[in-house]
N, C-alpha and C positions, 0 to 999 in steps of 0.2 A: 503492498498500502501506500501514496507517495505523503507527502506531508499535506496536500492538501484535500486526500482525502480523512486526514485525522482531521482537517480543521472542519472539514466540510461536517461530519461524526458530531463534531462538540459542539458544532451551529444550530445545526437540525433536527440530530437524529436524539427520542425520545430511548434511555438506556434503565433497567429494573432499578426502579426504587432510588434514582439520581437525579436530581436538580439539573434542568434547565440552565440554569442563571449559575451555577455553582456547581457542574458535573466532574464525577471522581472522572480520575484518566481510563481511556478505553484504549486496550492492551488489543494491537492487531495481529491476527492470530487467521496465519494467509492453511495452513494444513492441520491435520490433527489422526494420527497415527497410534496405535494400540494404549499405555499409558502417558504420551506427550502430548503439549501443544507445540506448533512452529510460529512464531511468532515473525512479521514479515522482517526486522533486518535480520533473523538467520540465531534467532534463542532461541531453545526450547526447556521445555518445562513438563515438570512432574509433575502432574494433576492428580491432585489431593480432592476433587471434588466429584468427580463423574459426571460433569457439568447436569451439577444439581440433585445428583443422586442418579442420574439413570442411566448415563454409558459405563454399566456392568461388566463389562463385557471389553473395553477399552474402547476404542475408537476405529473406523477400517477396517473392521472384521470380513474379511472375506464371506463365510458365513453369510451373514446378514446382508453384501455388498450386490452379492449375486442370488440371493432372492428378492432382493429389489431388480436389480437387474431384468429377469427371466419373466418379474410381472411388468413391470413397464413397457415389454414387449406384449402386453396383451392386452390390457388398461391401468392408466394410472387410479383413473379411476367413477365413478358408477354411481348415482343417483340408489338410494336403499332403499325406497319411496317404493314396493311393488314389484323389485329387484332384490337376488341375493345371489353368490359368489362365492366360489369354493374358497379362498381367502378366510372369508368372513365367518365361514361356518368350518374349518377347520378348526378356526382358534377359537370360537366360542367351546366345539366341543372338549381342546384343550384347558380351557378356565374352567370349563364343570366338573373335569378331571385332578385340577390342582387344588382349586379351592377349596376350603374346611366342608364338612360334607351339609351336606342339603340347599345349595345355593345353583337349582337348578335352572336360572333363569337371566340369560346376559344382555342388555343396553351397555352399545359400544359405541362411545362418543370421542370429545377431540381433545379434553384435557383433564388434567388433575381436577380444578375448578367445577369445569361442567359437571364429572361425574358425580362431584359433591352438591352440587344444584341438581342433577336425576336424582341425586337419593333421597334429597328433603323433598324434592313433588315427589317422589310415589311414595314417604311417608304418608306424609300430607290427604295425599290421594288415597290412598288405603283408609285412613279411616273416615272420609270424605263419602267412600263409596260403604261402606258402614251403616252411617246412618248418625255418625257420632261426630262432626267435625272436629279437628282440635289443630291449635294455630303454633302451639309452643314444643318448643326441645327444649332437652336437656343438655350440658355443653358443658367441657372442661374449664376451667381456670387454665390461662397456661397454653392452651390448644391452637394451631394452626390448622385450618384447614380450605383456605385457596382466597381468592383475591378477587370473585365477583361476588354480587348484593348477596343474595343467599349463602354462600359459604362465609361471607364473611359475617354474616348475623348471629354465627358460632364459633366467630373467635373469638376469641379471649377481649373483653370489651372495652378492660382498662389500661392490659401490658400486652397489649400488640399495635402493628404498623397499622392498624384497622380503628384505634382511637379515634381516629380523625371524622370516620361515619357514623359517629352515636348521631341518635337521634335520626338520625336519615332508615336506619334498618329496620328490620322486622325485630321487635321487644321476644326473649329468649331469656330461661334462667340459667344460671352457671351456678356449678359447684363449687368451689377449691381440688384442686389439683391434690391426685392420692401424692403421698407422704413419704410412704415408703418405696426408700429404694430396691432396684431388684433384688440385689446381691442381698438384703435385709432381709432377717429373721419376720413372717410374718404376727402383726398383733393380733389378735380377737379386739373390735369397733374400730380397727384404721376404716371399715366400710360406714362407719354409720353414719357421716351424713350425710351419703348417699341412701341408703337406708333409710336417711327421714325424711327426705327429700320427696322421693315418691311414694312414700307411704302419703304425704300429705299432697303434694299434686298430681296422684298417676290418673287420676278421672281427665288431664286436662292435657296431657302431654302425647305429642304424636309417637316422640322416638326420646333416646336419648342416641346420640354420636359425639364418640370420641377417636384419638389414637390409640392404639391398642400399644400398653408395651412405651412404645417412643413416643416422648411428643416431640414433633422436629423444629421448625421455627420458632415458632411461640417460647422456645426454650433449650432445647432439646436435652431430656431430663429421661429418664427410664425407671420405670415404677414397675412396683411387683406386680406378676402375673395373677395371682389373687386377688389382688382387684379389678382382675376385668371378669376372674371367673365368680367373682360376687354382686360383681355389675350386668354379667348374662343371666344371672340367679334372682335377682331383683327386678330385672327387664320381667323374666317366665313367669315368675309369680304374680303380676301387677297387668302381664299382657298388652307390655311395651312392645316396639321394637326394638333393636339394638342394629345402629350404623357404627362399621367398623370404617374409619379412613386408614388405608393399610397405605397409598400412595406413595409414602415417601419408605415404606418398610417392603412393602413386598416384595418376593421375587429371589428371596435371600438375604436380605440385609441383617436380619439379625441374627442368623445362623440356623434358621427357619425357611422355609419358602413364603409363614406369610406369620407375621406378629402374633396374632392369633395363636398358633399352635402350639407356643411357648406356654400358652394359660391352655391350650385343652380345648377353645370354646369355637363358636359356632356363630356368627350374626345375623340376623336376618339379612344385612342387607352391607354388602363391601364394598368396596371403591378400591380401585386399582389405577396408575396409569404410569411414571415418570420410565420405573424400568419396563418396562409390560414391553415395545418395542427394543429392547435396548441403546434406548438412548440415540434412534436414527431419526425417529417422528412420531410429531406427537397425537398419542394417539390413547384410553384412555377404555375403561368397563367398570361399569356398575353390576351388580351380579342381586340377586333376590332369590327369598325362596318361592317356592309353587306357587301357595295360600295367600302371598304378597300379591304377586301378578293376578292371581287367579280373582281377586278378592274385588283389587281395583278396575282390571277387564270389564268385572261383569256389573261397577257402578253404571252411575247413568252419562259418565263420559262416554262408554263404550272400548273404552280405548286407554291407553298409557300418553295421554298430551303431552308431547315432547319428541325432538324430531328433527337434530344437525343437520346440517345443510351435507358435509362430509359426512356423514355416520358411517361408521366400516369402511370409513378407506381403501380398497383395494389394496395397494402401496401399502399404507400402514400395516393391515393385517395379514401381510406377506415377511412382513419387514418382525414381528410380533412371533411370527408364528417361525421361523427365523431364530429369531432370539431364545425362546422357550423352548426349544430342537435342542441351543446349545445348552438348556438347563437339566433337561429331563437327565442329565446321565449322572447326574447330580456330583457330578463333577466338583460343584462350586462349594461344598458342603468344605472339604481339607482345604480348600483358597481362603475360606470364607474366616476358617477355624485357623489358620493361620497368620493371616492378618488379624484378629483379636487377640494371636500370643503378640505379636510383636508393638500392636497400639502398648499391650498393656504394660510393655519387657518397656516401651521406651516414656510411653506418656505417668502411667500413675508415679514412679520419683516425684515427679512435677508435680507432685501435691505438696509437697515442702516449701518451694518457691514462694518468694513473699507476694510476687503480684499473683499467686493465683489463689482459687477461696474454693475451685474442685476439681478433678479428675475424672473422669467415668468411661469406659467403653463397652461396646454391646455388639457381640460381630463386628462385621469391620465397621463401627463407627465408632469416633475416639473422638470425646469433647475435653477441651480447658477451659473451664470457664474463669476469669480474671477477676481482681476485684476492681481493677476501674476499666471503664469502657475503653477499645483498642481507636487509634486514628486511623479510620479507614485508609484515607491516600497514605498516607505518612506508610505502613504497616503490609499495607497490596505494596508498592513497591517496592520494598526493601525483601516480601517474597520473591517479586517477578526478578531482584538482580541476584537472589540466589538459587536461580533457576527452581521455583516451584509455584503451583496455580492455587493455594490457597483461598477462599474467598469469609475472612472473618465476619460478622457482625456482632453488635452489640457488645456484651464483656463473652462471647466465645469466639473460639478457632478451636475449629474442626475439622479432624480428617472422615471422608466416606471413598476411600478411592475405589475403583473400576479393581474386581473380585483378581482380574490377571495381571494386577502388580508383585513385582520381585521385591522383594524382600532387599535390595539394597535401595528401593526407589522408594519402598517404603521410611526407613530409615533416612532417607534424604532427605523429606517428607518431613519423618519425625525430630531432624538436627536440625530445622528451621523453624522452627515450631520452638520445641530449645533454648536455641541464640534469643531470638525473637525477645522472649521473655524482661531480657538484659536489655534494653535499650527504654526508657524513658521517654523518648520522642516517638514511640509505636502504641502510648499509652491519652487518655484525657484526662487531665485532671479534675 
């Protein structure tokens, strides 16, 4: 890229969560392969982000590339209204087989946020079809579910990037996030606030929505699997739908196919995205139980009232099928276990650093929570100069690398974080 391209970018192009008047630097990537990004000046960066947790097989994977090449020669897209096609059927067959038991009906959508929108609409229309219209959902504080309006309405209302929109969003109920850490000993009564709220309001709640085990962009917290088991049992007791948002955790990131598997539960509605296509193209899916699909379909509307233009895009479905084929031999399990071991060995000792509040590791996720917010521009520039791509936010410096990362490359990422902690210019006072 030329200097005038970067100047145009800075002046005219919006980047995620970035000011147009005070934009953060945007680093020009011209190619990507394996676990590395190549900048226009020839520098190569070890990617610790998997492109926001999606590129689990790394970049430019030959199996996914070939699947897309084969598909684009047949058709890149066709409307899904009144039409079906082999890539979509094959993908949905795989998803029904791989996801937790009982999730038999698949709705394919464009992105993770849209998958959450679909899940919320399913829950609301389900109760409307039952003749019991319900408008409230229950969500966890410190949760994050996406950037569209329905998804924002179930994100943490106060401590999130969406607090600006409070007053414009549909009101829902929130409960404190689970306090017991993933590796702590469960204590009876830890679910008491959830039990009390459901006992008091179960007649007005359409669903409970949560990120199973791992709360992502809302705080990168890992909570105890027993909380999820108790949430499932309470929803069963009161006849409330349970929505599991596995957009960040699905397809092996926690060491299991899905985070729900860590608790041995199955939700009523499941959202997946991000890694579904191995990061090649945008695609998501919302799966639900047969009785939910049948109930809302037999209501006054006669169908589920949603239909994206690019629903079940054949090219994206082909990429997803290829990605899932790479996972089906379970070779990702030892790779994720090795990443977990490397992250634990390299990051956990940082808990004693004076700038560190907490360190936590689960599967191929490693999080360093600092005592002060990071100076995003300064720290990002320093990481790039060190040859790594790590995108921190708030007080969190974290790694979610591709599953194929080598031990030396992982160590390089960890060393960069370790060294970054020693510079006061990387943090805001």
